[in-house]
C-alpha positions in Angstrom: 33.4 -5.1 24.3 35.6 -6.8 26.8 32.7 -6.8 29.3 30.5 -8.6 26.8 33.1 -11.3 26.3 33.4 -11.8 30.1 29.7 -11.9 30.5 29.3 -14.4 27.7 32.0 -16.6 29.2 30.3 -16.5 32.6 27.0 -17.4 31.1 28.6 -20.3 29.2 30.2 -21.7 32.3 27.0 -21.5 34.2 25.0 -23.2 31.4 27.6 -26.0 31.0 27.6 -26.6 34.8 23.8 -26.9 35.0 23.6 -29.1 32.0 26.3 -31.4 33.4 24.4 -31.7 36.7 21.1 -32.5 34.8 22.8 -35.2 32.7 24.5 -36.8 35.7 21.1 -36.9 37.5 19.5 -38.7 34.5 22.3 -41.3 34.5 22.2 -41.9 38.3 21.4 -45.5 39.2 18.3 -46.4 41.2 18.3 -49.0 44.0 15.6 -51.6 43.8 14.8 -54.9 45.5 15.1 -58.1 43.4 14.0 -61.6 44.4 16.9 -63.9 45.1 14.6 -67.0 45.1 11.0 -67.9 44.4 8.7 -65.9 46.8 5.3 -67.7 46.7 2.0 -66.0 47.0 1.0 -65.6 50.7 4.6 -65.2 52.0 4.6 -62.6 54.7 6.8 -59.5 54.1 8.5 -59.9 57.6 9.7 -63.4 56.4 11.0 -61.9 53.1 12.9 -59.3 55.1 14.2 -61.6 57.8 15.6 -64.3 55.6 16.4 -62.1 53.3 14.8 -63.4 50.1 15.8 -60.3 48.1 18.9 -58.4 47.1 19.4 -54.7 46.6 20.4 -53.9 43.1 21.3 -50.7 41.3 19.7 -50.2 37.9 19.6 -47.4 35.3 16.3 -45.5 35.6 15.0 -46.9 32.3 15.2 -50.4 33.6 13.3 -49.8 36.9 9.8 -51.3 36.9 6.9 -49.1 37.7 6.2 -49.2 41.5 9.6 -50.9 42.2 10.3 -51.2 45.9 13.6 -49.8 47.2 13.2 -49.9 50.9 12.7 -53.3 52.6 10.7 -51.6 55.4 7.9 -51.3 52.9 7.4 -55.1 53.0 6.6 -55.2 56.7 2.8 -55.6 57.3 2.4 -56.9 53.7 2.0 -60.3 52.1 3.1 -61.4 48.6 -0.1 -61.2 46.5 1.4 -63.2 43.6 4.3 -65.5 43.0 7.5 -63.6 42.5 10.3 -65.3 40.5 14.0 -65.1 41.0 15.5 -62.0 39.4 12.1 -60.2 39.3 12.0 -56.7 40.8 9.7 -56.4 43.8 6.9 -53.9 43.1 4.1 -52.5 45.1 1.5 -54.3 43.1 3.1 -57.7 44.1 2.1 -57.1 47.7 -1.1 -56.6 49.6 -1.6 -55.2 53.1 -1.8 -58.0 55.7 -5.3 -58.1 57.2 
């Protein structure tokens, strides 16, 4: 009987530890790039990076836009395909490869 109690306690500790890790992972913040100013259509990514016209921001996963950009290096070799307004997350669909 004592062995069953010890085994149950071990299994409970393992379960609680894994559940805590899963919950912490769901609550982790994601880093995204957000426009600090108006970025007009046709603005080269190298200019957006060199000025910088963006700020890195941490958001909960539920607030991150689909295709949000987290690495400024992604912008090199790309051009803004649309106007991007201050406070807007930079997304992959906002940019096109530079010909």
